[in-house]
Residue, then its C-alpha position, 0 to 999 in steps of 0.5 A: m866041379t863045385v862052385t859054392i857061391e855065397n851072396e853077402y851083398q846087401g844092396p840090389l843085385l845091381k843098381l843099374g841106370d847107366q847106359h853103360f850097363q846093359g840090364f840087371l844081372s840075377p843071382d842065377e845069371y852070377t852063378g852061370i856067368a861064374e861057372d862058365v868063367i870058371n870052367a873056361a879058365l880050368d880049360h884054358e890052363e888044361c887042369p886035369y882035375e875036378t875042382d872046387v872053388s868058393l866065391l863070395l859076393t859082397d860089398d865095399t865095406s866087407i871087402e876092405e876088412l878082409n883086404t885089411q885083415f889078410r894084406n894090411i891094406d886098409k881100403s877096399t878093392d874089386v876082388l881078392s883070391f886066396p889060393l889053397v894050392s901052392y905051385e912050382k911053375p903057374g898052371c902046372f898041375d904036375g905032382f898033385d896026385d901024391m898030395d892028398e891034402l890038396f883034395d876034398p876027401d868027400s868029392g875028391e876035387l881039387m880045392l883051389g880056393d876062394i875068390v871074393i868080389s865087392i859087386d860095388h866095385c864091379v858096378k863102379q868099374a863097368g861103368e868107368y870102363g865103359h863095359t857091361v857089369r857081365r863083362e866086368f864080372a867075368f874079367l873079375i872072375a878069370h883074373s881071380m881064377l888065374h891066381l888060384m892057378g898060381y899066376d901073379h902080376m908082381s912085374e910087368a912081364e907076369a901082368a902082361e902074361m896074366e892080361r893075355r890069358q885073361e883075355e884068351i879066356l873071355e875071348s873063348l866065352g865071346i866076352r868082349r870089351 
């Protein structure tokens, strides 16, 4: 598995001071959490391939620009997912062996797509929800990984299914609210 992490975030890697936050997250911790959650999500969905995922850490201003450009929504958000794979059914990897364009020609890894996370939103939401930045960051990765594997939350049923899967992924890592 390849996880490429790019940090564009210009602020301190997390301004903490609220009692809800338990310490700072270093760049290495972000990398470790991201890799752990990505692996857990792939295991949960029984992905049979080695994969390639890109993760961009940014701020509210930059994610707002991306949200406007790609979704025509002129506001910041917590996470954006850019899947490179289309699924007949969410989480179903059948038939991919015959689709060379889905795989990196050098590594042979399935290119799932890109995740963009606003650290500003991550910190704010952790405080609003009363849990750690670590937990919120892990949640955003799990949520986005499910999008990269074909899940969505356009209906109540889809939202409930995604929520269940997110919690199972986080629970497998001992990450709780």
